[in-house]
N, C-alpha and C positions, 0 to 999 in steps of 0.2 A: 682511900682516896682523898689526895688531900682538897683544900677548897679552889687552890690555883686550877689544878688538875680538874678539876670538876666546872671550872669557871672556862677554861678553854674548850672544854668539849660541849658546853652549850654554845660558846662564842661560834666554835665551828659547826654544829647544827644551824644555827641562825644565818651563817652566811653561805650556807648549802640552799638554805629555804629562799633567800635572798637572790642568789645567784639564778637558779629556776623562775623566778619572778623577774628579774631580770632580761632573761631568754625569752618568754613568753611576750613582755612588752614589746621587746625587739621585733618579734615576730609580728607584733599586732600595727606599730607602726609601720613596718614594709608593707603592707598588706595594705592599710590606710591610704600609704604612699602611692601604692600600683594604681590602686582605685580612681584616687584624685586626679593623677598623671593621666587615666586613660581619658580617650577620647568618646566624643558621646556616640559615637558611634559601634564603639568598641574596637576601632580599628587603629594599630599605631603609625600607621603608614601616612598620617597626614591628609587624606582622603574624608576626612568629614564635611559632611556638605555645607556649604556655604549659601546663606540665605538672602536672595537678592536685598540691596540695599542696607547692609549691615558691614559696619567698619571691620577690618582684618586687622585684629588687634593681638592675634598671635596664639588665642586661648580658645578653647573649647569649653561649654557648660551646657 
């Protein structure tokens, strides 16, 4: 096997590894975004309770 063939194999293995890491990170980001966007009561209907005297800012925390 020549040096250039070995290099191509090494690069291909590294690319597979990096692609796997990218997929894992993509899943993590989607999970985190889902958690961030979820309302305090866990319902996505917009029915989170509003406490008296608080301004309606369109966010729930």
